[in-house]
C-alpha positions in Angstrom: -0.3 -0.2 -0.3 1.3 3.1 -1.4 2.3 5.3 1.8 3.5 9.1 2.8 7.2 9.4 4.5 7.3 12.4 6.9 11.3 12.8 8.2 12.0 15.5 10.6 13.0 16.2 14.0 10.5 19.1 14.8 7.8 18.1 16.5 5.8 21.1 16.0 6.6 20.6 12.3 5.4 16.8 12.4 2.2 17.8 13.8 1.0 20.7 11.7 1.8 18.7 9.0 0.1 15.3 10.2 -2.8 17.6 10.6 -2.8 19.2 7.4 -3.0 16.0 5.7 -4.9 14.2 8.0 -7.8 15.0 5.9 -6.5 12.3 3.4 -7.0 9.3 4.7 -3.7 7.4 4.2 -1.1 5.6 6.2 2.2 7.5 7.0 5.3 6.8 8.8 7.5 9.3 10.4 11.5 9.6 10.8 13.6 11.6 13.2 17.3 11.0 11.5 18.9 10.8 8.5 19.1 6.9 8.8 15.7 6.2 9.3 14.8 8.5 6.2 17.5 6.2 4.5 15.3 2.7 5.5 12.3 4.1 4.7 13.4 5.1 0.8 14.2 1.5 0.0 10.8 0.3 1.1 8.7 0.0 -2.6 6.2 1.2 -1.0 7.3 4.6 -0.3 5.5 7.0 -2.6 6.0 10.2 -1.1 8.5 11.3 1.5 8.2 15.0 2.5 11.7 15.8 4.6 13.2 18.7 6.4 16.0 20.5 5.2 17.4 21.0 8.5 17.4 17.1 9.3 20.7 16.2 10.7 23.0 14.8 8.0 20.9 15.4 5.5 22.3 14.8 1.8 20.4 15.3 -1.1 22.7 13.7 -3.8 22.8 10.8 -2.0 18.8 10.6 -2.1 18.6 10.7 -6.1 21.4 7.9 -6.3 19.3 6.1 -3.9 16.5 6.5 -5.4 18.0 5.8 -9.2 19.4 3.0 -8.3 16.8 0.7 -6.6 14.7 2.1 -10.1 12.2 3.7 -7.1 9.5 6.6 -8.5 8.9 7.9 -4.7 8.7 11.5 -4.6 10.9 14.0 -2.8 9.2 17.6 -1.6 10.8 19.4 1.1 8.9 21.1 4.4 10.4 23.3 6.9 13.9 24.1 5.4 14.4 24.0 2.2 17.4 21.5 0.1 19.4 22.5 -2.6 17.7 20.4 -5.8 14.5 19.1 -4.6 10.8 20.7 -5.0 9.4 22.4 -1.9 5.8 20.9 -1.2 3.4 23.1 -1.9 2.2 25.9 0.3 -1.8 26.0 1.8 -3.4 22.5 2.8 -5.6 22.3 0.1 -2.4 21.7 -2.1 -0.2 19.7 0.0 -3.7 17.4 0.5 -3.6 16.8 -3.8 0.0 16.2 -4.0 -0.6 13.3 -1.3 -3.8 12.1 -3.1 -1.9 12.1 -6.2 1.1 9.6 -5.1 -0.7 7.6 -2.0 -3.6 5.1 -1.1 -6.0 6.2 1.0 -6.6 3.6 3.8 -9.7 5.4 5.7 -12.6 7.2 3.1 -14.5 10.4 3.8 -16.7 9.5 5.6 -14.8 7.4 8.0 -12.5 10.3 8.3 -15.5 12.3 9.3 -16.7 10.4 11.6 -13.5 10.2 13.1 -13.6 14.0 13.9 -16.8 13.6 15.7 -15.8 11.0 18.2 -15.1 13.4 21.0 -11.0 12.8 20.2 -10.5 16.7 21.2 -8.3 19.1 19.1 -5.7 17.5 16.1 -7.2 14.0 15.9 -5.8 12.8 12.6 -2.7 14.2 13.9 -2.8 12.4 17.2 -3.8 9.2 15.6 -1.5 9.4 12.8 1.3 9.6 15.3 0.2 6.7 17.8 0.0 4.4 14.4 3.4 5.0 13.9 4.7 3.7 17.3 4.9 0.2 19.2 3.7 1.7 22.4 0.6 -0.1 23.7 -2.8 2.2 23.2 -5.4 2.7 25.7 -9.1 4.0 24.2 -11.3 5.2 27.0 -14.8 6.2 26.7 -18.1 5.0 27.5 -19.8 2.7 26.0 -21.0 3.3 22.7 -18.4 5.5 22.3 -16.9 3.8 18.6 -13.8 2.6 20.5 -13.2 -0.1 18.3 -13.6 1.9 15.3 -10.8 4.3 16.5 -8.7 1.6 17.2 -9.1 0.3 13.0 -8.5 3.5 12.3 -5.0 3.4 14.1 -4.4 0.0 12.7 -4.7 0.8 9.0 -3.0 4.5 9.4 0.2 2.3 10.2 -0.4 -0.1 7.5 -3.6 -1.4 5.9 -2.2 -4.6 4.8 -1.3 -6.0 8.7 -3.6 -8.0 10.0 -6.4 -7.1 13.0 -6.8 -9.5 16.1 -9.4 -9.4 18.6 -8.7 -11.4 21.5 -10.3 -11.8 24.7 -9.1 -12.4 28.4 -8.8 -16.5 28.1 -7.2 -17.0 24.6 -3.6 -17.4 24.7 -3.4 -18.8 20.9 -0.1 -17.2 19.8 -0.1 -14.6 16.9 1.3 -15.6 13.6 3.2 -13.3 11.4 5.1 -10.1 12.0 3.3 -6.9 12.5 0.1 -6.5 13.2 -3.2 -5.0 15.6 -3.8 -7.2 18.7 -7.0 -5.5 19.8 -8.3 -6.1 23.5 -11.7 -5.7 23.9 -13.0 -5.0 27.4 -9.4 -4.8 28.9 -11.0 -3.9 32.1 -12.1 -7.6 32.6 -8.7 -8.1 32.1 -6.8 -9.4 35.2 -3.1 -8.0 35.3 -1.8 -11.4 34.4 -3.5 -11.8 31.1 -2.5 -8.3 30.4 0.9 -9.5 31.1 0.5 -12.6 28.7 -0.8 -10.3 26.0 2.3 -7.7 25.9 4.7 -11.0 25.7 3.0 -12.6 23.1 2.8 -8.8 21.0 6.0 -8.9 21.6 7.5 -11.9 19.8 5.7 -10.5 16.6 5.8 -6.9 17.0 2.3 -6.4 17.4 0.4 -3.2 18.2 -1.7 -3.2 21.4 -4.9 -1.2 21.3 -7.2 -1.8 24.3 -10.7 -0.6 24.7 -11.4 0.5 28.7 -14.7 2.5 30.4 -11.8 3.9 32.4 -11.2 1.2 35.1 -9.2 -2.2 35.4 -5.7 -3.2 35.3 -2.4 -1.6 33.6 -0.6 -4.6 33.8 2.9 -3.9 33.4 2.4 -2.1 30.6 2.9 2.2 30.0 0.0 3.1 27.9 -0.5 5.9 25.9 -4.0 7.1 26.3 -6.6 8.2 24.2 -10.1 9.6 26.0 -13.5 9.6 24.0 -16.0 12.2 25.6 -19.3 11.6 25.8 -22.0 12.7 23.1 -24.0 14.3 25.8 -21.2 16.8 26.2 -20.8 17.6 22.7 -23.8 19.3 21.1 -22.3 20.6 17.8 -20.8 16.9 17.2 -24.4 15.7 17.8 -25.6 17.5 14.9 -23.3 16.8 12.7 -22.8 13.1 13.4 -26.7 13.2 13.1 -26.2 14.5 9.3 -23.8 12.1 8.4 -25.5 9.0 9.7 -28.9 10.6 8.1 -26.6 10.8 4.5 -25.0 7.5 4.9 -28.2 5.4 5.7 -30.3 7.3 3.0 -27.7 6.1 0.7 -28.4 2.5 2.1 -32.4 2.2 2.0 -31.9 4.3 -1.5 -34.5 7.0 -0.2 -34.7 10.3 -1.5 -33.6 13.6 0.9 -34.2 13.2 4.4 -33.8 16.0 7.2 -34.7 16.6 11.0 -36.7 19.5 12.0 -36.3 21.7 14.7 -38.7 19.4 16.9 -37.1 16.1 16.5 -33.2 18.7 17.1 -34.7 19.4 20.1 -35.6 16.2 21.7 -32.8 14.8 21.1 -30.7 18.0 22.3 -32.8 17.1 26.1 -31.5 13.4 25.5 -28.5 12.6 27.2 -27.5 9.3 24.8 -26.1 6.9 27.6 -25.1 4.4 25.0 -23.9 7.6 22.9 -23.1 7.5 19.1 -24.0 3.9 19.1 -27.4 5.0 20.2 -27.6 8.2 17.8 -26.7 5.6 14.9 -29.4 3.3 16.0 -32.0 6.1 16.6 -31.4 7.5 12.9 -32.0 4.1 11.3 -35.4 3.4 12.9 -36.3 7.0 12.1 -35.6 6.9 8.0 -36.8 3.0 7.7 -40.1 3.9 9.7 -41.3 7.5 8.6 -41.3 8.3 4.9 -41.2 12.0 4.6 -38.5 14.5 3.5 -38.4 16.7 6.4 -38.9 14.3 9.9 -40.9 15.6 12.7 -41.6 15.2 16.4 -45.2 14.0 15.5 -44.8 12.0 13.1 -42.1 9.9 15.1 -44.0 6.9 15.7 -44.4 6.4 19.8 -41.9 3.0 20.2 -39.3 5.3 17.9 -40.0 8.5 20.0 -39.1 6.6 23.3 -35.8 6.1 22.1 -34.9 9.8 23.0 -38.0 10.5 25.5 -38.5 7.1 27.2 -39.8 8.7 30.1 -42.3 11.2 28.5 -45.9 10.0 28.3 -46.5 12.2 25.3 -45.9 8.9 22.4 -48.8 7.0 24.3 -51.4 10.1 24.6 -50.9 10.8 20.9 -51.3 7.3 20.0 -55.3 8.2 20.2 -55.6 12.0 19.6 -56.4 11.3 15.9 -59.8 9.7 17.3 -60.1 12.2 20.3 -59.9 15.1 17.5 -62.2 13.6 15.0 -64.9 12.4 17.7 -65.1 16.3 18.5 -65.2 17.4 14.7 -68.0 15.5 13.8 -70.6 17.1 15.2 -69.3 20.2 13.9 -68.9 19.1 10.3 -71.9 17.0 10.1 -73.7 20.7 11.1 -72.5 22.7 8.1 -74.5 21.8 4.8 -72.5 21.4 1.7 -71.8 24.3 -0.6 -72.1 26.4 2.7 -69.3 29.2 2.6 -67.6 28.3 5.9 -64.0 27.9 6.8 -64.1 24.6 8.3 -59.9 23.8 8.4 -59.3 28.0 9.3 -61.7 27.5 12.5 -60.5 24.0 13.5 -57.1 24.5 13.0 -57.2 28.1 14.5 -59.2 26.2 17.8 -56.8 23.3 18.1 -53.9 25.6 17.7 -55.2 28.3 20.3 -55.6 25.9 23.1 -52.5 24.4 22.5 -50.9 27.8 22.7 -52.4 28.8 25.9 -51.7 25.3 27.4 -48.0 25.7 26.5 -47.6 29.0 28.0 -49.4 27.8 31.2 -47.1 24.2 31.1 -44.1 26.6 31.0 -44.8 29.6 33.5 -45.4 31.8 30.5 -41.7 31.6 29.6 -42.1 32.2 25.8 -38.9 30.7 24.7 -39.6 27.3 26.3 -42.9 27.3 24.5 -41.5 27.6 21.3 -39.0 24.9 22.2 -41.3 22.5 23.8 -43.7 23.0 20.4 -40.8 22.9 17.9 -41.1 26.3 16.7 -39.0 29.5 16.5 -39.9 31.6 19.0 -40.4 35.0 16.7 -43.1 32.3 15.2 -44.4 31.5 18.3 -44.9 34.9 19.8 -46.2 36.4 16.2 -49.4 33.8 16.5 -49.8 33.6 21.0 -50.7 37.9 19.9 -52.8 36.9 17.2 -54.6 34.6 19.4 -54.8 37.1 22.2 -52.7 35.3 24.3 -50.2 37.9 25.0 -50.3 41.3 26.1 -48.4 43.0 22.8 -47.2 45.7 24.9 -45.0 43.5 27.5 -43.5 42.0 24.0 -42.4 44.6 22.7 
């Protein structure tokens, strides 16, 4: 798999470069020495090398002769300080990404990269994952249930070299690991004893396997020194909640071959109020259920089936109460409709809708103690819309709303 090499001993330059090209989703290796760079250039899978001219011992002529003698087509570009005779990497993130995409192969698609940026990894997620992927230190990914720890582990694995095996093991599985190089994934590492962790460490060290463990922040460390990654819970990231929702809608709309779909404000208000105890996995399941059960381009809270609504509003009696609401309304409207002769110029629609809406607004204001913002949010409409209608219904004093 064609990959990229970055050669610099400047930590800041490495981080900036990794974050800049992280959106390409390619496998990256790095080195801080001239000897390490030479070793990397002899790898036939090295498609592009970004080299800092300040790297100690750098020799541009030797690099050129080495690549020519091996018949390799590795492209050389400089970052940081220039090197005479070698082209400089193009300035700007967009230009650099175009260069990288021309020569190195993707190991993560755009959807996976977008999802990674919304997993609560904090700032510079691509740079962090790329750097971790180049190390051989055990990685402990900590997060609550449903925070997609395995997806992060697989991303680290892919960024380190897509052709290596990814093996999952349970605490009592002591089978040997075949081959050299790969990722050993320890699921629910909190359930492992210190002794079992030490055995896994010994198994991995024989073939130089990278250990990645999933944890909820408890359990033993064994004798390992971990590189720790913490995934923040979804309830602490309201902006990511809406972005992830859009991502999952797009993903499953394509899978289900559906036309355009969007959640309106009323659904988003329900989702923002929910605590999401099972995080992104729970959100993904909710989106799947909504798309598979509601056939509408704009999906509103009122159109959610009771079973689906209870996923984000489990303690609310609304879902149960609204199941028979239409029958109640029909019973009240029947004598009104029956009392009007066909052809009569009576605006039944306007009369019935306004009466229902006025009662709803009046009850909602009473429920929120007159708080217009809270009432609008409860109804799932804009505050200005609520105020305009409430004034028209005579429910608000126009002098007090100015």
